[in-house]
N, CA, C and O of each residue as an XYZ file, in Angstrom:
848
protein
N     -23.983    -14.117      7.099
C     -23.251    -14.694      8.226
C     -23.734    -14.098      9.542
O     -23.845    -12.878      9.664
N     -24.022    -14.945     10.528
C     -24.362    -14.456     11.847
C     -23.081    -14.060     12.575
O     -22.034    -14.680     12.389
N     -23.172    -13.021     13.406
C     -21.982    -12.583     14.130
C     -21.386    -13.701     14.962
O     -20.167    -13.799     15.101
N     -22.260    -14.558     15.523
C     -21.770    -15.656     16.364
C     -20.981    -16.689     15.598
O     -20.328    -17.540     16.203
N     -21.026    -16.633     14.256
C     -20.262    -17.565     13.430
C     -18.859    -17.043     13.106
O     -18.051    -17.760     12.516
N     -18.574    -15.814     13.485
C     -17.320    -15.175     13.097
C     -16.131    -15.828     13.805
O     -16.141    -16.031     15.019
N     -15.106    -16.152     13.009
C     -13.867    -16.706     13.560
C     -12.736    -15.690     13.319
O     -12.529    -15.211     12.205
N     -12.029    -15.388     14.389
C     -10.990    -14.357     14.340
C      -9.668    -14.952     14.809
O      -9.627    -15.729     15.763
N      -8.589    -14.576     14.127
C      -7.281    -15.056     14.508
C      -6.262    -13.935     14.582
O      -6.499    -12.837     14.078
N      -5.121    -14.215     15.215
C      -4.054    -13.253     15.285
C      -2.716    -13.980     15.180
O      -2.489    -15.003     15.826
N      -1.831    -13.415     14.338
C      -0.457    -13.913     14.238
C       0.425    -12.830     14.837
O       0.606    -11.771     14.236
N       0.973    -13.089     16.015
C       1.696    -12.070     16.773
C       2.742    -12.738     17.659
O       2.418    -13.648     18.422
N       4.005    -12.290     17.563
C       5.041    -12.912     18.387
C       5.375    -12.139     19.667
O       6.223    -12.566     20.452
N       4.716    -11.021     19.868
C       4.865    -10.272     21.121
C       3.791    -10.795     22.089
O       2.606    -10.492     21.943
N       4.219    -11.566     23.051
C       3.247    -12.249     23.926
C       2.366    -11.274     24.683
O       1.164    -11.505     24.810
N       2.932    -10.198     25.185
C       2.128     -9.234     25.944
C       1.037     -8.614     25.078
O      -0.116     -8.510     25.495
N       1.411     -8.205     23.877
C       0.420     -7.591     22.994
C      -0.597     -8.619     22.536
O      -1.786     -8.324     22.421
N      -0.118     -9.838     22.273
C      -1.037    -10.909     21.837
C      -2.075    -11.177     22.916
O      -3.260    -11.329     22.617
N      -1.640    -11.237     24.159
C      -2.580    -11.481     25.258
C      -3.582    -10.337     25.389
O      -4.747    -10.548     25.724
N      -3.110     -9.133     25.120
C      -3.998     -7.969     25.165
C      -5.106     -8.095     24.128
O      -6.275     -7.843     24.418
N      -4.728     -8.484     22.925
C      -5.713     -8.651     21.851
C      -6.662     -9.806     22.151
O      -7.875     -9.686     21.981
N      -6.101    -10.920     22.595
C      -6.930    -12.090     22.894
C      -7.945    -11.769     23.988
O      -9.107    -12.165     23.900
N      -7.507    -11.060     25.003
C      -8.420    -10.685     26.090
C      -9.557     -9.821     25.570
O     -10.714     -9.992     25.953
N      -9.198     -8.868     24.672
C     -10.229     -7.986     24.092
C     -11.209     -8.782     23.242
O     -12.414     -8.530     23.279
N     -10.693     -9.747     22.472
C     -11.564    -10.556     21.616
C     -12.482    -11.448     22.462
O     -13.648    -11.652     22.125
N     -11.942    -11.971     23.555
C     -12.744    -12.840     24.420
C     -13.889    -12.103     25.107
O     -14.837    -12.720     25.592
N     -13.788    -10.776     25.141
C     -14.858     -9.992     25.772
C     -16.009     -9.733     24.817
O     -17.006     -9.114     25.188
N     -15.869    -10.216     23.570
C     -16.941    -10.049     22.565
C     -17.666    -11.379     22.455
O     -17.210    -12.262     21.729
N     -18.775    -11.548     23.148
C     -19.442    -12.859     23.216
C     -19.938    -13.368     21.871
O     -20.118    -14.572     21.688
N     -20.160    -12.451     20.927
C     -20.693    -12.867     19.625
C     -19.689    -13.630     18.761
O     -20.083    -14.342     17.838
N     -18.406    -13.489     19.052
C     -17.385    -14.162     18.235
C     -17.414    -15.660     18.525
O     -17.403    -16.090     19.678
N     -17.450    -16.441     17.447
C     -17.588    -17.881     17.596
C     -16.302    -18.656     17.790
O     -16.330    -19.789     18.272
N     -15.165    -18.061     17.420
C     -13.900    -18.788     17.577
C     -12.734    -17.819     17.541
O     -12.722    -16.883     16.741
N     -11.738    -18.043     18.420
C     -10.555    -17.176     18.504
C      -9.333    -18.071     18.460
O      -9.246    -19.048     19.203
N      -8.383    -17.740     17.589
C      -7.195    -18.546     17.405
C      -5.955    -17.639     17.365
O      -6.052    -16.457     17.037
N      -4.795    -18.209     17.701
C      -3.581    -17.414     17.590
C      -2.375    -18.279     17.218
O      -2.327    -19.478     17.493
N      -1.409    -17.622     16.586
C      -0.156    -18.270     16.194
C       0.979    -17.282     16.464
O       0.776    -16.068     16.423
N       2.163    -17.802     16.738
C       3.303    -16.953     17.058
C       4.177    -16.657     15.853
O       5.082    -15.825     15.935
N       3.919    -17.329     14.729
C       4.741    -17.106     13.527
C       3.927    -17.360     12.285
O       2.879    -18.004     12.328
N       4.428    -16.841     11.165
C       3.776    -17.051      9.874
C       3.803    -18.533      9.523
O       2.827    -19.079      9.008
N       4.922    -19.170      9.805
C       5.073    -20.587      9.471
C       4.082    -21.454     10.256
O       3.513    -22.403      9.718
N       3.885    -21.113     11.534
C       2.933    -21.879     12.346
C       1.524    -21.694     11.805
O       0.741    -22.642     11.764
N       1.204    -20.484     11.394
C      -0.132    -20.237     10.841
C      -0.350    -21.027      9.545
O      -1.378    -21.683      9.380
N       0.612    -20.961      8.639
C       0.456    -21.604      7.337
C       0.338    -23.125      7.442
O      -0.264    -23.766      6.579
N       0.904    -23.693      8.486
C       0.859    -25.155      8.625
C      -0.357    -25.644      9.397
O      -0.529    -26.849      9.581
N      -1.199    -24.726      9.849
C      -2.374    -25.092     10.645
C      -3.651    -24.894      9.822
O      -3.983    -23.773      9.437
N      -4.344    -25.971      9.563
C      -5.566    -25.923      8.742
C      -6.652    -25.045      9.374
O      -7.512    -24.522      8.665
N      -6.619    -24.882     10.688
C      -7.646    -24.045     11.318
C      -7.577    -22.606     10.823
O      -8.581    -21.894     10.826
N      -6.402    -22.185     10.403
C      -6.252    -20.822      9.919
C      -6.988    -20.543      8.629
O      -7.226    -19.384      8.288
N      -7.347    -21.571      7.917
C      -8.010    -21.382      6.629
C      -9.494    -21.105      6.745
O     -10.130    -20.722      5.763
N     -10.060    -21.294      7.940
C     -11.504    -21.110      8.123
C     -11.839    -19.769      8.779
O     -12.986    -19.529      9.156
N     -10.830    -18.894      8.916
C     -11.029    -17.605      9.580
C     -11.828    -16.629      8.718
O     -11.851    -16.722      7.490
N     -12.464    -15.718      9.387
C     -13.112    -14.591      8.701
C     -12.228    -13.352      8.757
O     -12.134    -12.605      7.783
N     -11.577    -13.132      9.906
C     -10.735    -11.959     10.112
C      -9.425    -12.426     10.748
O      -9.416    -13.250     11.662
N      -8.309    -11.870     10.232
C      -7.003    -12.228     10.760
C      -6.172    -10.981     10.980
O      -5.962    -10.189     10.061
N      -5.697    -10.814     12.213
C      -4.792     -9.720     12.546
C      -3.356    -10.228     12.369
O      -2.990    -11.284     12.884
N      -2.557     -9.457     11.634
C      -1.195     -9.879     11.337
C      -0.183     -8.861     11.837
O      -0.220     -7.696     11.441
N       0.723     -9.299     12.709
C       1.825     -8.446     13.090
C       2.790     -8.372     11.923
O       3.070     -9.394     11.297
N       3.302     -7.205     11.617
C       4.232     -7.070     10.493
C       5.612     -7.622     10.825
O       6.205     -8.336     10.016
N       6.127     -7.299     12.007
C       7.500     -7.679     12.335
C       7.568     -9.047     13.004
O       7.919     -9.167     14.177
N       7.228    -10.066     12.237
C       7.336    -11.438     12.716
C       8.747    -11.957     12.463
O       9.473    -11.410     11.632
N       9.131    -12.999     13.168
C      10.425    -13.641     12.898
C      10.330    -14.396     11.579
O       9.255    -14.857     11.195
N      11.444    -14.518     10.898
C      11.513    -15.193      9.602
C      10.577    -14.495      8.603
O      10.799    -13.334      8.260
N       9.535    -15.192      8.137
C       8.592    -14.558      7.213
C       7.831    -13.443      7.916
O       7.244    -13.672      8.973
N       7.831    -12.238      7.348
C       7.113    -11.141      8.000
C       5.634    -11.126      7.642
O       5.184    -11.870      6.771
N       4.895    -10.278      8.320
C       3.449    -10.239      8.139
C       2.999     -9.795      6.766
O       1.966    -10.240      6.265
N       3.783     -8.911      6.155
C       3.426     -8.420      4.818
C       3.505     -9.562      3.807
O       2.604     -9.735      2.986
N       4.578    -10.333      3.868
C       4.732    -11.468      2.969
C       3.640    -12.502      3.235
O       3.085    -13.092      2.308
N       3.343    -12.707      4.510
C       2.289    -13.660      4.866
C       0.944    -13.217      4.309
O       0.164    -14.045      3.837
N       0.668    -11.928      4.357
C      -0.594    -11.410      3.811
C      -0.728    -11.760      2.332
O      -1.811    -12.113      1.866
N       0.373    -11.659      1.602
C       0.334    -12.006      0.179
C       0.051    -13.472     -0.039
O      -0.704    -13.831     -0.942
N       0.643    -14.321      0.769
C       0.417    -15.774      0.637
C      -1.036    -16.130      0.976
O      -1.648    -16.977      0.325
N      -1.567    -15.477      1.992
C      -2.975    -15.739      2.366
C      -3.907    -15.273      1.258
O      -4.885    -15.950      0.942
N      -3.610    -14.110      0.661
C      -4.454    -13.589     -0.416
C      -4.511    -14.556     -1.581
O      -5.549    -14.708     -2.225
N      -3.377    -15.215     -1.852
C      -3.316    -16.165     -2.962
C      -4.008    -17.476     -2.596
O      -4.640    -18.100     -3.449
N      -3.897    -17.896     -1.343
C      -4.450    -19.190     -0.934
C      -5.879    -19.104     -0.452
O      -6.715    -19.931     -0.816
N      -6.166    -18.099      0.374
C      -7.494    -17.951      0.974
C      -7.929    -16.480      0.888
O      -7.961    -15.790      1.906
N      -8.254    -16.008     -0.286
C      -8.532    -14.575     -0.498
C      -9.731    -14.039      0.268
O      -9.866    -12.826      0.430
N     -10.609    -14.927      0.744
C     -11.811    -14.466      1.446
C     -11.517    -14.012      2.871
O     -12.364    -13.369      3.491
N     -10.351    -14.327      3.403
C      -9.995    -13.914      4.759
C      -9.641    -12.422      4.784
O      -8.792    -11.968      4.017
N     -10.294    -11.671      5.664
C      -9.998    -10.241      5.793
C      -8.762    -10.054      6.665
O      -8.731    -10.487      7.817
N      -7.739     -9.400      6.101
C      -6.449     -9.291      6.784
C      -6.215     -7.846      7.259
O      -6.359     -6.896      6.490
N      -5.857     -7.708      8.521
C      -5.593     -6.395      9.109
C      -4.183     -6.394      9.687
O      -3.859     -7.231     10.530
N      -3.348     -5.471      9.244
C      -1.972     -5.418      9.690
C      -1.866     -4.661     11.016
O      -2.545     -3.659     11.241
N      -0.987     -5.179     11.887
C      -0.699     -4.519     13.148
C       0.789     -4.146     13.155
O       1.645     -4.974     12.844
N       1.081     -2.914     13.505
C       2.478     -2.496     13.421
C       2.796     -1.363     14.371
O       1.913     -0.606     14.775
N       4.078     -1.252     14.725
C       4.570     -0.081     15.447
C       5.226      0.896     14.482
O       5.737      1.936     14.898
N       5.212      0.560     13.184
C       5.916      1.346     12.170
C       4.918      1.979     11.205
O       4.000      1.313     10.727
N       5.106      3.277     10.919
C       4.217      3.945      9.959
C       4.961      4.239      8.663
O       4.876      5.337      8.113
N       5.684      3.243      8.192
C       6.462      3.350      6.947
C       5.528      3.336      5.737
O       4.667      2.463      5.623
N       5.700      4.304      4.836
C       4.896      4.348      3.603
C       5.063      3.054      2.809
O       4.094      2.503      2.287
N       6.304      2.580      2.727
C       6.574      1.373      1.947
C       5.812      0.169      2.515
O       5.228     -0.609      1.761
N       5.819      0.019      3.824
C       5.119     -1.107      4.447
C       3.606     -0.976      4.276
O       2.913     -1.969      4.052
N       3.103      0.245      4.382
C       1.664      0.468      4.226
C       1.208      0.036      2.838
O       0.263     -0.742      2.704
N       1.884      0.545      1.798
C       1.459      0.258      0.432
C       1.689     -1.205      0.059
O       0.884     -1.801     -0.657
N       2.793     -1.783      0.546
C       3.027     -3.183      0.244
C       1.965     -4.066      0.898
O       1.521     -5.059      0.320
N       1.572     -3.689      2.104
C       0.518     -4.441      2.797
C      -0.788     -4.386      2.014
O      -1.452     -5.405      1.827
N      -1.154     -3.188      1.557
C      -2.389     -3.040      0.806
C      -2.321     -3.778     -0.522
O      -3.305     -4.376     -0.956
N      -1.162     -3.735     -1.166
C      -0.998     -4.479     -2.426
C      -1.132     -5.984     -2.186
O      -1.586     -6.724     -3.059
N      -0.736     -6.422     -1.003
C      -0.818     -7.863     -0.689
C      -2.176     -8.273     -0.128
O      -2.336     -9.383      0.379
N      -3.152     -7.372     -0.221
C      -4.526     -7.754      0.100
C      -5.045     -7.363      1.457
O      -6.172     -7.715      1.804
N      -4.255     -6.640      2.246
C      -4.741     -6.213      3.560
C      -5.851     -5.174      3.395
O      -5.800     -4.341      2.490
N      -6.850     -5.228      4.274
C      -7.923     -4.236      4.209
C      -7.801     -3.225      5.346
O      -8.660     -2.362      5.527
N      -6.722     -3.351      6.101
C      -6.510     -2.415      7.193
C      -5.063     -2.389      7.629
O      -4.325     -3.358      7.451
N      -4.667     -1.264      8.203
C      -3.301     -1.094      8.728
C      -3.439     -0.272      9.992
O      -3.795      0.905      9.939
N      -3.159     -0.885     11.122
C      -3.380     -0.243     12.405
C      -2.090     -0.125     13.191
O      -1.391     -1.118     13.393
N      -1.768      1.075     13.636
C      -0.667      1.230     14.572
C      -1.111      0.663     15.908
O      -2.208      0.962     16.378
N      -0.274     -0.144     16.514
C      -0.633     -0.780     17.775
C      -1.010      0.244     18.836
O      -1.898      0.018     19.658
N      -0.317      1.368     18.797
C      -0.579      2.413     19.799
C      -1.950      3.071     19.594
O      -2.444      3.764     20.483
N      -2.567      2.855     18.417
C      -3.840      3.500     18.121
C      -4.998      2.509     18.059
O      -6.111      2.867     17.673
N      -4.732      1.280     18.436
C      -5.783      0.262     18.476
C      -6.588      0.436     19.756
O      -6.216     -0.096     20.802
N      -7.671      1.165     19.681
C      -8.446      1.521     20.881
C      -9.574      0.530     21.185
O      -9.671      0.017     22.300
N     -10.405      0.270     20.207
C     -11.591     -0.545     20.443
C     -11.688     -1.635     19.371
O     -12.140     -1.372     18.257
N     -11.274     -2.832     19.699
C     -11.266     -3.900     18.716
C     -12.668     -4.306     18.306
O     -12.866     -4.860     17.225
N     -13.652     -4.034     19.172
C     -15.049     -4.322     18.826
C     -15.461     -3.525     17.601
O     -16.111     -4.056     16.700
N     -15.083     -2.248     17.564
C     -15.400     -1.389     16.432
C     -14.706     -1.877     15.165
O     -15.270     -1.816     14.072
N     -13.475     -2.360     15.326
C     -12.726     -2.880     14.183
C     -13.443     -4.077     13.583
O     -13.646     -4.137     12.370
N     -13.826     -5.021     14.415
C     -14.527     -6.214     13.957
C     -15.833     -5.830     13.259
O     -16.144     -6.341     12.184
N     -16.587     -4.930     13.876
C     -17.877     -4.500     13.326
C     -17.694     -3.853     11.967
O     -18.459     -4.131     11.043
N     -16.684     -2.987     11.828
C     -16.431     -2.303     10.559
C     -16.072     -3.288      9.451
O     -16.560     -3.171      8.327
N     -15.221     -4.256      9.770
C     -14.805     -5.245      8.771
C     -15.991     -6.108      8.330
O     -16.154     -6.387      7.142
N     -16.807     -6.523      9.281
C     -17.977     -7.348      8.935
C     -18.976     -6.613      8.054
O     -19.724     -7.227      7.293
N     -18.978     -5.300      8.168
C     -19.868     -4.480      7.339
C     -19.240     -4.111      6.002
O     -19.809     -3.337      5.232
N     -18.055     -4.672      5.730
C     -17.414     -4.450      4.442
C     -16.493     -3.249      4.407
O     -16.059     -2.834      3.333
N     -16.187     -2.681      5.570
C     -15.335     -1.503      5.606
C     -13.868     -1.836      5.724
O     -13.494     -2.995      5.902
N     -13.034     -0.809      5.623
C     -11.595     -0.939      5.781
C     -11.170     -0.155      7.019
O     -11.867      0.764      7.451
N     -10.029     -0.523      7.583
C      -9.575      0.080      8.827
C      -8.205      0.726      8.644
O      -7.229      0.038      8.347
N      -8.132      2.013      8.816
C      -6.843      2.717      8.806
C      -6.865      3.719      9.944
O      -7.754      4.568     10.004
N      -5.910      3.633     10.838
C      -5.902      4.543     11.987
C      -5.485      5.954     11.556
O      -4.893      6.115     10.488
N      -5.780      6.968     12.360
C      -5.579      8.365     11.956
C      -4.183      8.693     11.432
O      -4.053      9.369     10.412
N      -3.145      8.225     12.111
C      -1.786      8.529     11.672
C      -1.510      7.971     10.293
O      -0.895      8.635      9.459
N      -1.965      6.741     10.050
C      -1.741      6.107      8.751
C      -2.554      6.808      7.666
O      -2.066      7.008      6.554
N      -3.788      7.180      7.986
C      -4.628      7.903      7.021
C      -3.948      9.201      6.602
O      -3.959      9.562      5.425
N      -3.358      9.900      7.565
C      -2.672     11.158      7.254
C      -1.492     10.908      6.311
O      -1.282     11.661      5.360
N      -0.725      9.848      6.578
C       0.438      9.569      5.735
C       0.007      9.203      4.310
O       0.639      9.615      3.337
N      -1.075      8.426      4.198
C      -1.543      8.044      2.867
C      -1.996      9.278      2.081
O      -1.620      9.441      0.920
N      -2.792     10.139      2.696
C      -3.268     11.341      2.017
C      -2.116     12.270      1.671
O      -2.091     12.857      0.589
N      -1.161     12.407      2.584
C      -0.027     13.285      2.333
C       0.825     12.744      1.200
O       1.386     13.508      0.415
N       0.919     11.421      1.117
C       1.690     10.808      0.036
C       1.080     11.100     -1.313
O       1.793     11.369     -2.280
N      -0.256     11.047     -1.384
C      -0.925     11.369     -2.640
C      -0.689     12.823     -3.036
O      -0.488     13.123     -4.212
N      -0.713     13.723     -2.061
C      -0.501     15.137     -2.329
C       0.893     15.405     -2.867
O       1.088     16.286     -3.704
N       1.873     14.628     -2.374
C       3.260     14.857     -2.737
C       3.694     14.012     -3.926
O       4.852     14.066     -4.341
N       2.780     13.241     -4.467
C       3.133     12.332     -5.552
C       3.690     13.092     -6.734
O       3.070     14.036     -7.224
N       4.876     12.676     -7.199
C       5.516     13.349     -8.325
C       4.849     12.924     -9.619
O       4.554     11.747     -9.824
N       4.616     13.896    -10.490
C       3.900     13.627    -11.736
C       4.668     12.655    -12.631
O       4.064     11.897    -13.391
N       6.016     12.677    -12.541
C       6.795     11.756    -13.345
C       6.510     10.323    -12.953
O       6.551      9.428    -13.797
N       6.215     10.090    -11.655
C       5.865      8.745    -11.213
C       4.508      8.336    -11.729
O       4.311      7.186    -12.121
N       3.546      9.285    -11.734
C       2.203      8.986    -12.202
C       2.214      8.543    -13.657
O       1.474      7.634    -14.034
N       3.060      9.186    -14.491
C       3.113      8.837    -15.909
C       4.298      7.937    -16.234
O       4.593      7.683    -17.401
N       4.982      7.452    -15.185
C       6.076      6.487    -15.333
C       7.204      7.025    -16.218
O       7.776      6.289    -17.022
N       7.518      8.312    -16.062
C       8.653      8.881    -16.767
C       9.936      8.516    -16.036
O       9.975      8.507    -14.806
N      10.988      8.215    -16.796
C      12.292      7.973    -16.193
C      12.881      9.318    -15.762
O      12.425     10.361    -16.230
N      13.889      9.313    -14.877
C      14.522     10.585    -14.479
C      15.035     11.382    -15.668
O      14.910     12.606    -15.687
N      15.613     10.708    -16.665
C      16.126     11.411    -17.849
C      14.979     11.997    -18.674
O      15.089     13.112    -19.181
N      13.886     11.257    -18.809
C      12.721     11.791    -19.551
C      12.132     12.993    -18.813
O      11.732     13.968    -19.448
N      12.074     12.936    -17.499
C      11.563     14.054    -16.728
C      12.450     15.285    -16.925
O      11.953     16.403    -17.058
N      13.770     15.067    -16.942
C      14.715     16.179    -17.132
C      14.543     16.804    -18.511
O      14.544     18.027    -18.653
N      14.396     15.959    -19.518
C      14.195     16.476    -20.879
C      12.875     17.210    -20.997
O      12.799     18.268    -21.621
N      11.825     16.644    -20.393
C      10.519     17.296    -20.417
C      10.602     18.688    -19.775
O      10.047     19.658    -20.291
N      11.304     18.763    -18.642
C      11.457     20.050    -17.949
C      12.058     21.091    -18.867
O      11.623     22.243    -18.864
N      13.051     20.707    -19.654
C      13.717     21.652    -20.555
C      12.827     22.001    -21.753
O      12.815     23.145    -22.209
N      12.092     21.020    -22.253
C      11.237     21.261    -23.416
C      10.088     22.209    -23.098
O       9.729     23.051    -23.922
N       9.511     22.077    -21.907
C       8.386     22.954    -21.593
C       8.859     24.384    -21.339
O       8.053     25.313    -21.280
N      10.184     24.552    -21.189
C      10.754     25.890    -21.081
C      10.979     26.534    -22.443
O      11.345     27.705    -22.546
N      10.749     25.730    -23.495
C      10.855     26.272    -24.848
C      12.102     25.894    -25.606
O      12.293     26.343    -26.736
N      12.953     25.085    -25.020
C      14.200     24.710    -25.693
C      13.919     23.735    -26.841
O      13.048     22.870    -26.747
N      14.681     23.902    -27.922
C      14.577     22.965    -29.036
C      15.303     21.671    -28.664
O      16.030     21.611    -27.673
N      15.088     20.636    -29.484
C      15.765     19.371    -29.221
C      17.272     19.562    -29.256
O      17.993     18.988    -28.440
N      17.757     20.378    -30.212
C      19.188     20.636    -30.303
C      19.722     21.322    -29.055
O      20.794     20.974    -28.562
N      18.971     22.303    -28.539
C      19.408     23.023    -27.351
C      19.371     22.119    -26.113
O      20.233     22.208    -25.239
N      18.357     21.250    -26.057
C      18.283     20.299    -24.948
C      19.485     19.359    -24.975
O      20.097     19.074    -23.946
N      19.809     18.880    -26.195
C      20.964     17.981    -26.338
C      22.248     18.672    -25.904
O      23.085     18.077    -25.225
N      22.394     19.916    -26.293
C      23.586     20.685    -25.929
C      23.635     20.906    -24.421
O      24.694     20.786    -23.804
N      22.501     21.226    -23.838
C      22.428     21.479    -22.404
C      22.784     20.228    -21.589
O      23.455     20.315    -20.561
N      22.315     19.046    -22.074
C      22.555     17.799    -21.347
C      23.854     17.115    -21.748
O      24.278     16.161    -21.096
N      24.494     17.597    -22.823
C      25.747     17.008    -23.263
C      25.570     15.657    -23.919
O      26.422     14.778    -23.785
N      24.460     15.486    -24.633
C      24.199     14.224    -25.351
C      23.859     14.557    -26.796
O      23.711     15.726    -27.153
N      23.737     13.523    -27.626
C      23.396     13.766    -29.024
C      21.915     14.089    -29.168
O      21.097     13.705    -28.332
N      21.586     14.798    -30.241
C      20.179     15.146    -30.458
C      19.357     13.888    -30.761
O      18.145     13.866    -30.544
N      20.032     12.831    -31.269
C      19.317     11.603    -31.554
C      18.881     10.920    -30.246
O      17.816     10.308    -30.172
N      19.732     11.043    -29.223
C      19.380     10.502    -27.919
C      18.180     11.239    -27.359
O      17.261     10.629    -26.813
N      18.193     12.577    -27.501
C      17.068     13.369    -27.025
C      15.806     13.027    -27.798
O      14.729     12.917    -27.212
N      15.927     12.858    -29.112
C      14.775     12.520    -29.942
C      14.143     11.199    -29.497
O      12.921     11.049    -29.491
N      15.001     10.246    -29.126
C      14.510      8.948    -28.649
C      13.696      9.124    -27.379
O      12.619      8.545    -27.237
N      14.221      9.936    -26.445
C      13.509     10.183    -25.195
C      12.207     10.954    -25.440
O      11.184     10.670    -24.817
N      12.254     11.916    -26.340
C      11.060     12.706    -26.634
C       9.950     11.810    -27.182
O       8.781     11.968    -26.831
N      10.330     10.875    -28.040
C       9.352      9.943    -28.594
C       8.662      9.165    -27.466
O       7.447      8.967    -27.487
N       9.451      8.733    -26.493
C       8.877      7.997    -25.370
C       7.986      8.886    -24.497
O       6.952      8.445    -23.994
N       8.408     10.158    -24.325
C       7.622     11.106    -23.538
C       6.268     11.341    -24.207
O       5.236     11.332    -23.536
N       6.267     11.548    -25.509
C       5.026     11.760    -26.252
C       4.070     10.584    -26.068
O       2.867     10.754    -25.870
N       4.655      9.378    -26.142
C       3.835      8.168    -26.023
C       3.238      8.065    -24.624
O       2.053      7.765    -24.476
N       4.051      8.312    -23.596
C       3.576      8.158    -22.224
C       2.542      9.218    -21.847
O       1.602      8.937    -21.103
N       2.716     10.434    -22.360
C       1.790     11.515    -22.035
C       0.626     11.576    -23.037
O      -0.290     12.385    -22.894
N       0.683     10.711    -24.044
C      -0.371     10.637    -25.050
C      -0.562     11.979    -25.763
O      -1.677     12.492    -25.862
N       0.552     12.537    -26.258
C       0.519     13.775    -27.051
C       1.251     13.506    -28.363
O       1.947     12.501    -28.506
N       1.082     14.417    -29.316
C       1.643     14.170    -30.638
C       2.546     15.287    -31.148
O       3.199     15.118    -32.177
N       2.598     16.389    -30.475
C       3.462     17.478    -30.895
C       3.783     18.365    -29.678
O       3.264     18.165    -28.579
N       4.662     19.356    -29.922
C       5.110     20.198    -28.824
C       3.955     20.992    -28.204
O       3.884     21.155    -26.986
N       3.047     21.485    -29.067
C       1.939     22.278    -28.537
C       1.096     21.448    -27.565
O       0.720     21.926    -26.494
N       0.806     20.208    -27.945
C       0.036     19.330    -27.064
C       0.838     18.995    -25.803
O       0.281     18.858    -24.714
N       2.140     18.867    -25.972
C       3.002     18.557    -24.835
C       2.962     19.685    -23.808
O       2.819     19.445    -22.609
N       3.092     20.922    -24.299
C       3.075     22.080    -23.402
C       1.720     22.205    -22.726
O       1.635     22.511    -21.537
N       0.653     21.966    -23.496
C      -0.703     22.054    -22.924
C      -0.894     20.999    -21.849
O      -1.437     21.282    -20.781
N      -0.446     19.778    -22.131
C      -0.577     18.684    -21.155
C       0.257     18.987    -19.921
O      -0.180     18.762    -18.793
N       1.463     19.499    -20.144
C       2.338     19.843    -19.014
C       1.712     20.904    -18.140
O       1.864     20.893    -16.918
N       1.003     21.828    -18.782
C       0.315     22.889    -18.045
C      -0.842     22.323    -17.245
O      -1.060     22.695    -16.092
N      -1.588     21.411    -17.876
C      -2.768     20.823    -17.225
C      -2.389     20.027    -15.976
O      -3.117     20.017    -14.983
N      -1.230     19.360    -16.048
C      -0.841     18.514    -14.930
C       0.144     19.187    -13.982
O       0.709     18.554    -13.090
N       0.335     20.492    -14.197
C       1.105     21.285    -13.248
C       2.602     21.226    -13.387
O       3.310     21.450    -12.405
N       3.124     20.932    -14.577
C       4.574     20.866    -14.762
C       5.201     22.191    -15.176
O       6.410     22.372    -15.031
N       4.405     23.113    -15.685
C       4.969     24.390    -16.123
C       5.322     25.234    -14.899
O       4.576     25.248    -13.920
N       6.469     25.947    -14.948
C       6.856     26.791    -13.814
C       5.926     27.963    -13.667
O       6.101     28.780    -12.763
C-alpha cells in the first residue's frame, strides 16, 4: 500500500478534540482520505467507514461506547486498525479494548504526534502511551497466581493450607466443612495445576511462588 492511499477516520463526540485530530491529520499530505463520525451508530451506518485503514475511536461515546464498537468492527471489518482514545486509564477498559481487537490505547493527554502514530501502525506496530504501558506492566507483575491457573477463592484457600502441611482432615476442620468437600476441591486443584500428589503440589507451589 502506498502512503497516499491511506484512509483514516475518527469517531469522536468531543468537537474540540475531534477538530484537533482532524487538523493534525490534514497536515499529513500523504493521507488519501480523512473521515469522521460523532457516534458509533453514525459510523456503522456509513459504508465509507468500511474502507478505512486506520480508525481512532473515542471510548466514551454516547449510547454505544468505543470499546463495544471496536468489537463490532473487528467482527465485520477485521482489517481496519483500531486505536482507542481516552481520558481514562482504567485497566478494565484497556484489556477489554485489546480483547476487542484494538491495536492501540492512547490517553488523549499523551497524544503528541499523530504522524508518528500513523507511521507506526502502517509498519505493523502497536501504540500504547507511557502511562498505559506502565499500568499494563504493573498489572502483569501484580497478577495473582490463582487467576493464572483459574483457581476459585475456595480452592486458593485450601491450597494455601495444604502447602503449609495440613492434612485434608485438618483443612476441613480449619474451614468448618466436611473432608469430602475438601477432597472435591483438592481433586480440582490437582487437575488445574497438573499435579498428581501432595509432593508434586508442594513442588509446583514452590515453583510458582505460593510457598511462604
